[in-house]
VMD Tcl script that draws the C-alpha trace (Angstrom):
set ca {
  {-20.05 10.35 -17.66}
  {-18.62 9.44 -14.28}
  {-14.81 9.27 -13.68}
  {-14.34 5.52 -14.26}
  {-15.90 5.70 -17.21}
  {-13.90 8.43 -18.64}
  {-10.67 6.77 -17.69}
  {-11.53 3.86 -19.39}
  {-12.12 5.85 -22.35}
  {-8.68 7.31 -21.91}
  {-7.00 3.90 -21.66}
  {-8.66 2.63 -24.90}
  {-5.99 5.17 -26.52}
  {-3.26 4.30 -24.25}
  {-3.66 1.32 -22.57}
  {-0.39 1.17 -20.62}
  {-0.40 4.75 -19.31}
  {0.83 4.13 -15.71}
  {-1.17 7.66 -14.58}
  {-4.52 6.56 -15.93}
  {-4.04 2.91 -14.59}
  {-2.97 4.66 -11.20}
  {-5.78 6.95 -11.17}
  {-8.21 4.33 -12.20}
  {-7.35 1.98 -9.28}
  {-7.83 4.81 -6.98}
  {-11.31 5.53 -8.25}
  {-11.87 1.64 -7.83}
  {-10.94 2.10 -4.23}
  {-13.15 5.05 -3.72}
  {-16.30 3.10 -4.57}
  {-15.41 -0.11 -3.15}
  {-13.95 -2.20 -5.80}
  {-11.10 -3.29 -4.07}
  {-10.13 -6.40 -6.03}
  {-10.06 -4.81 -9.27}
  {-7.89 -1.59 -7.77}
  {-5.31 -4.22 -6.36}
  {-5.38 -6.04 -9.54}
  {-4.26 -2.66 -11.35}
  {-1.68 -1.69 -8.63}
  {-0.45 -5.36 -9.05}
  {0.04 -5.06 -12.57}
  {1.53 -1.84 -12.89}
  {4.40 -2.87 -10.27}
  {4.76 -5.93 -12.11}
  {5.28 -4.29 -15.31}
  {7.09 -1.14 -14.12}
  {8.51 -1.42 -10.71}
  {9.82 1.85 -10.51}
  {6.57 3.54 -10.72}
  {6.75 4.42 -6.99}
  {3.74 5.96 -6.46}
  {1.53 2.69 -6.57}
  {3.42 1.12 -3.63}
  {2.04 3.19 -1.19}
  {-1.58 3.14 -2.14}
  {-1.23 -1.11 -2.73}
  {0.00 -1.39 0.74}
  {-2.68 1.03 2.23}
  {-5.59 -1.13 0.29}
  {-4.16 -4.46 1.65}
  {-4.11 -3.19 4.94}
  {-7.87 -2.37 4.48}
  {-8.06 -5.78 2.82}
  {-7.09 -7.72 6.30}
  {-3.55 -8.53 4.76}
  {-0.94 -6.81 6.82}
  {1.88 -9.30 5.91}
  {1.51 -8.58 2.24}
  {1.29 -4.79 2.68}
  {4.56 -5.16 4.52}
  {5.78 -6.92 1.58}
  {5.07 -4.28 -0.95}
  {5.91 -1.44 1.53}
  {9.62 -3.23 1.42}
  {9.82 -3.48 -2.34}
  {8.76 0.33 -2.52}
  {11.17 1.39 -0.24}
  {13.79 -0.23 -2.48}
  {12.36 1.21 -5.43}
  {12.35 4.28 -4.05}
  {16.02 4.12 -2.91}
  {16.87 3.31 -6.34}
  {14.98 6.11 -7.96}
  {16.33 8.48 -5.33}
  {12.76 9.70 -4.02}
  {13.76 10.40 -0.47}
  {10.22 11.62 0.00}
  {8.34 8.51 -1.20}
  {10.76 6.61 0.78}
  {9.89 8.14 4.13}
  {6.16 7.62 3.44}
  {6.45 4.43 2.80}
  {8.94 3.57 5.61}
  {6.13 5.59 8.04}
  {3.35 3.25 6.52}
  {5.81 0.50 7.15}
  {6.32 1.03 10.69}
  {2.75 1.83 11.55}
  {1.16 -1.42 10.24}
  {-0.51 -3.56 13.12}
  {0.23 -7.08 12.52}
}
mol new
graphics top color blue
foreach p $ca { graphics top sphere $p radius 0.5 }
foreach p [lrange $ca 0 end-1] q [lrange $ca 1 end] { graphics top cylinder $p $q radius 0.2 }
display resetview
């Protein structure tokens, strides 16, 4: 059984588990299923805007998909969420990603 299939099985039991949904999005990215990964990240963040780790990965995915302006928007939202959470490490990573975006 591959990782994607295994995560799907686990999500059947706990469909709103953000750790699993985030992990599934990362697995989708690895195999080139970018739209599915994007949808998962966007769903996580629309439902749970304090799930700080997904902002970085969504931004990187959007950059890879040729949407730097949208990536900047998500990095900005992520920095605000990280600031609210007091997560200086995540804030720094998001800020560095923001500053590295080529528009």
